[in-house]
Residue frames as qw, qx, qy, qz and C-alpha x, y, z in Angstrom:
[[0.426, -0.220, 0.786, -0.391, -39.76, 58.49, 83.23],
 [0.290, 0.026, -0.870, -0.398, -40.85, 55.14, 81.84],
 [0.658, -0.342, -0.333, -0.583, -44.23, 53.54, 82.46],
 [0.770, -0.220, -0.566, 0.195, -42.89, 50.97, 84.90],
 [0.355, 0.036, -0.409, 0.840, -41.13, 53.64, 86.98],
 [0.320, -0.301, -0.051, -0.897, -44.30, 55.77, 87.06],
 [0.760, -0.342, -0.457, -0.311, -46.36, 52.83, 88.31],
 [0.668, -0.147, -0.537, 0.495, -43.81, 52.10, 91.04],
 [0.149, 0.124, -0.251, 0.948, -43.66, 55.75, 92.11],
 [0.457, -0.307, -0.167, -0.818, -47.40, 56.43, 92.04],
 [0.790, -0.322, -0.483, -0.199, -48.46, 53.17, 93.70],
 [0.613, -0.079, -0.527, 0.583, -45.74, 53.35, 96.33],
 [0.035, 0.129, -0.236, 0.962, -46.46, 56.94, 97.30],
 [0.567, -0.322, -0.289, -0.701, -50.23, 56.41, 97.18],
 [0.781, -0.285, -0.555, 0.033, -49.95, 53.42, 99.49],
 [0.495, -0.050, -0.457, 0.737, -47.56, 55.14, 101.89],
 [0.117, -0.196, 0.082, -0.970, -49.51, 58.39, 102.07],
 [0.653, -0.356, -0.382, -0.549, -52.85, 56.61, 102.50],
 [0.727, -0.261, -0.574, 0.272, -51.39, 54.59, 105.36],
 [0.267, 0.033, -0.338, 0.902, -50.09, 57.79, 107.00],
 [0.385, -0.282, -0.134, -0.868, -53.57, 59.34, 106.67],
 [0.753, -0.325, -0.526, -0.224, -55.16, 56.19, 108.12],
 [0.610, -0.168, -0.536, 0.559, -52.74, 56.22, 111.07],
 [0.016, 0.171, -0.161, 0.972, -53.42, 59.92, 111.63],
 [0.579, -0.335, -0.277, -0.690, -57.18, 59.28, 111.76],
 [0.783, -0.273, -0.554, 0.079, -56.64, 56.33, 114.09],
 [0.454, 0.002, -0.454, 0.767, -54.37, 58.37, 116.36],
 [0.241, -0.388, -0.023, -0.889, -57.15, 60.93, 116.82],
 [0.769, -0.397, -0.176, -0.470, -59.14, 58.35, 118.76],
 [0.888, -0.179, -0.337, 0.256, -56.31, 56.77, 120.72],
 [0.498, -0.831, 0.074, 0.236, -53.62, 57.75, 123.19],
 [0.677, -0.145, 0.383, 0.611, -50.80, 57.25, 120.70],
 [0.234, 0.848, -0.035, -0.475, -49.88, 60.33, 118.72],
 [0.820, 0.557, 0.052, 0.122, -48.70, 60.10, 115.13],
 [0.170, 0.860, -0.431, 0.215, -45.53, 62.02, 116.01],
 [0.573, -0.502, 0.627, -0.162, -44.61, 59.38, 118.60],
 [0.901, 0.216, 0.375, -0.008, -45.21, 56.63, 116.06],
 [0.603, 0.766, -0.138, 0.176, -43.02, 58.37, 113.44],
 [0.150, -0.790, 0.555, -0.212, -40.32, 58.84, 116.07],
 [0.771, -0.251, 0.575, -0.105, -40.46, 55.09, 116.87],
 [0.851, 0.505, 0.118, 0.082, -40.03, 54.27, 113.17],
 [0.300, 0.841, -0.381, 0.241, -36.88, 56.39, 113.18],
 [0.450, -0.616, 0.602, -0.237, -35.63, 54.74, 116.36],
 [0.918, 0.024, 0.392, -0.059, -36.12, 51.26, 114.88],
 [0.773, 0.581, 0.004, 0.257, -33.91, 52.10, 111.89],
 [0.383, 0.565, -0.340, 0.647, -31.48, 54.56, 113.51],
 [0.647, -0.600, -0.452, 0.126, -31.38, 53.81, 117.26],
 [0.525, -0.154, -0.182, 0.817, -28.64, 56.40, 117.85],
 [0.082, -0.369, -0.184, -0.907, -31.02, 59.23, 116.90],
 [0.183, -0.372, -0.801, 0.432, -32.85, 59.87, 120.15],
 [0.021, 0.780, 0.492, -0.386, -34.44, 63.26, 120.68],
 [0.230, -0.114, 0.355, 0.899, -33.62, 65.12, 117.50],
 [0.383, 0.469, 0.235, -0.760, -36.19, 67.49, 116.10],
 [0.464, 0.403, -0.519, -0.594, -35.98, 65.91, 112.64],
 [0.163, -0.097, 0.980, -0.059, -36.71, 62.36, 113.84],
 [0.528, 0.452, 0.560, -0.451, -40.44, 62.70, 113.12],
 [0.516, 0.696, -0.219, -0.449, -39.83, 63.87, 109.56],
 [0.110, 0.469, -0.862, -0.156, -37.22, 61.16, 109.12],
 [0.403, 0.094, 0.871, -0.264, -39.73, 58.55, 110.33],
 [0.612, 0.603, 0.268, -0.436, -42.23, 59.67, 107.69],
 [0.367, 0.695, -0.526, -0.325, -39.50, 59.60, 105.04],
 [0.146, -0.274, 0.951, -0.017, -38.43, 56.09, 106.08],
 [0.547, 0.325, 0.681, -0.362, -42.06, 54.98, 105.85],
 [0.585, 0.699, -0.020, -0.411, -42.42, 56.38, 102.31],
 [0.190, 0.595, -0.752, -0.211, -39.14, 54.80, 101.17],
 [0.313, -0.057, 0.938, -0.139, -40.31, 51.43, 102.48],
 [0.607, 0.522, 0.429, -0.419, -43.60, 51.91, 100.63],
 [0.464, 0.716, -0.379, -0.359, -41.69, 52.56, 97.40],
 [0.040, -0.408, 0.911, 0.049, -39.60, 49.45, 98.02],
 [0.495, 0.206, 0.796, -0.281, -42.73, 47.32, 98.51],
 [0.596, 0.673, 0.111, -0.424, -44.17, 48.78, 95.31],
 [0.242, 0.656, -0.661, -0.271, -40.95, 47.99, 93.43],
 [0.230, -0.165, 0.957, -0.066, -41.06, 44.38, 94.61],
 [0.564, 0.413, 0.606, -0.381, -44.75, 44.01, 93.75],
 [0.538, 0.716, -0.131, -0.425, -44.43, 45.46, 90.24],
 [0.245, 0.590, -0.746, -0.188, -41.36, 43.43, 89.34],
 [0.168, -0.155, 0.961, -0.159, -42.35, 40.18, 91.02],
 [0.353, 0.391, 0.808, -0.263, -46.11, 40.03, 90.38],
 [0.406, 0.715, 0.195, -0.535, -47.50, 42.75, 88.13],
 [0.250, 0.620, -0.568, -0.481, -45.09, 42.45, 85.18],
 [0.099, -0.089, 0.981, 0.139, -45.28, 38.62, 85.08],
 [0.384, 0.496, 0.686, -0.369, -49.07, 38.90, 85.21],
 [0.406, 0.749, -0.034, -0.522, -49.13, 41.34, 82.28],
 [0.106, 0.517, -0.752, -0.394, -46.52, 39.45, 80.28],
 [0.292, 0.104, 0.951, -0.016, -48.62, 36.29, 80.47],
 [0.407, 0.688, 0.537, -0.270, -51.38, 38.25, 78.74],
 [0.602, 0.510, 0.349, 0.506, -49.17, 39.74, 76.03],
 [0.037, 0.935, -0.003, 0.353, -48.54, 43.17, 77.58],
 [0.725, -0.246, -0.252, 0.591, -45.40, 44.31, 79.34],
 [0.114, -0.976, -0.096, 0.159, -44.70, 47.71, 80.86]]
């Protein structure tokens, strides 16, 4: 795996997992459970999946994939141009 791919993978997963942890901690003090939130993420992407047992896991997976996508955009659109203007490129 190349350096650029490692940065995208590590930063995307770190951001996605930290957000899941933050939402879990927030859900401990509110009426909304994390499982309900993950199910709603699944329903927003796949509305035909209603009460399947895997919808919570799929919601978490969708969240992590979106985090990787955001990381990909950030690295290619901002980070690499920033480094290339200083003489380094991943």
